[in-house]
C-alpha positions, 0 to 999 in steps of 0.5 A: 500499500503506497502511503504517499501519492508523491513518493513513486519511482519518478520521485525516486529517479529524480532524488537519486539524480540530485543525490549524486549531482547528476544532470540527466542530459546527453542520453546517459540515463537509462531506466528499465521497468516492466509494469505500469508503475514504471511508466511516469519515470520512464516518461520523464527519462525519455523527455530528459534525453535518456533511454527507457527500456520496457520489459514485455511485448509492448513498450509502456510508454511511446519512446520506450524500447521494448525488450522481450525479457529480462535476459533480452534486457541484459543483452540490450545494456550490454549493446548500449554499453559496448560490451560484447556478449560471451557465449555460455562456457567462456 
């Protein structure tokens, strides 16, 4: 049960940025989520020039990239970071 309606994931993202003195510009902010309670934060991140990754078949908000599963999310983030994936066993 949410006790204060203004305390949501968007509040958390904004305050985390403020806490670490991070200006969310230049496409450096990435938010990943899988539920409607992530939508507001995703929209804000996109408006600030960042990327939103939505786990599931359909993006939660316009401009978010859909990734099929948590495993696909890992691969997408690795690709965004320029990290080559290693086949299992290496």
